[in-house]
N, C-alpha and C positions, 0 to 999 in steps of 0.2 A: 777486875781489872783483867784486860785483854793481853794475852802473851803474845810474844813476837818469836818466830821460830828462826833460828839460823841455821844451815845446813854446810857443815864444812868438811870436807874430805882433804887429808894430809895425802901428799903426793911427792916423791922425789924428785921429780924434773917437770917444775911448773910449765914451761914451753909446750913440752910434749902433753902435759894433760889437758891444758887450753885447747891445744888442736884436736886432741882425742873429744873433749864434751862438746867443743863448738860444732864440730864435722858430725859426731855420733847422732848428738841429741839436737842440735839445731840451737843452742844456747848462742849469746852472745856476748861479747865483753863488756864489761860496768867498770867501776874505777879499779885502779891498782893501786897495789901498798908495797911500792919499792919493789924489790927482789922478791918479797916475803909472802906475796898473795896477789888474786886476782877474783873479784866478783864476777859471776856470770849471771845474765839475766834471760829472762824468757821461761822460765818454770812459775809456779804458782810462788815460790820462794827464790829470794837470791841465793845461788850455790856460790860456795867460797872455797875455792883451791888453796892450799896454805902448804907452803914449801917446808918440806919436813925431811932431813935427810933419812935414807937407811941407818939403821942402828942408833938413831937419837933417841933419847928418853921419851917413852910412851907413858902409860900408866904404870903406876907405882914403879919398879923397878925394870920393867919389861922393856924390850927395845924394839924400835919399828923393823918391821920385814915386811917386804912388798911381795912376796911370794903369793900364790893364791891362797884366801884364807876366808872363814866365813865367821859371818858377825850376825846377831839376830836383828841388828839395825842395817836395814840396805836400802837402795832407792829403788822405787818401781814408777816407770815411767809410761803414763797413759796416751797413748797413740792410736789414731783412727786407721792406719792401715798398717798392720804388724808386719807382713812381708817387705814393705818398702823399709819402714823403719829398722827390721832386723837386718836385710840388705847393707843399709847405711852404716849401721854400728859396726857390722862385720869389715866393711870397707875401712872404716876410722881406726879399726884394731882392737876390738870386741872378740872376744873367744865365745863360742855357742856353747853352753853346757848342758845339751840333751835336746831333744824336738820340741817342737810347738805343742802345747796341750790344751784342748779344749774341756771347759766347764760349763756349766749353767750361768754364769757371768760372765761368760767371755773366754779369752785366748790368751796363752802365757806362753812367754819364752824366756830362759835363765841365760844370763850372759855374765862374762867378767872382763873388767875394763882392764888396760894395760897394766894396772897397779894392783892388781889383786883384789879389787873392790868388787862384790855381787851387784849386779843391775838385774831388774827384769823388765820387760818389755811386756804391757798390758794392753790389747784391745778388748773393752767391753762390749757386751750383747748390748741390744738395746734394753732391757732391766738393769743390766749391770748387777751391782751387789744384792738390788732388789730381790733378785731371782731366788737368792737363800737366805734373806734376811728375815729375822722373827720380830714381830713388834717387840717394842722397847717396853720395858717392866713401867709401870705405874708407879709414881712417887709417893 
């Protein structure tokens, strides 16, 4: 069975989030779900912005907090021109967190969206991850 992937991002201001993600990353609106959500298209999978007010119940007994935070699950956006994509994201309201870094697989810069979520912009080298990949283990 093939699995389908849904990417959901909780935000406290749906209109502001839509404006950011369309301006910063070039996504376009798809379906709208009343005042509770909007589907954004233009990535490998749809991205769903979901309205969740600050301090609403999140996981277990924790409450949503939109200050800058870290989660091991974050979004990496592959771009052709890192400097152009970075300028576009910053103009839309992203905050840069460090300088552009280079590696054998390409270049990366870390950002935060206006709601505290981490985003990385990545421009792959000609080899991409193949520059550091090891052969897959045989079964």
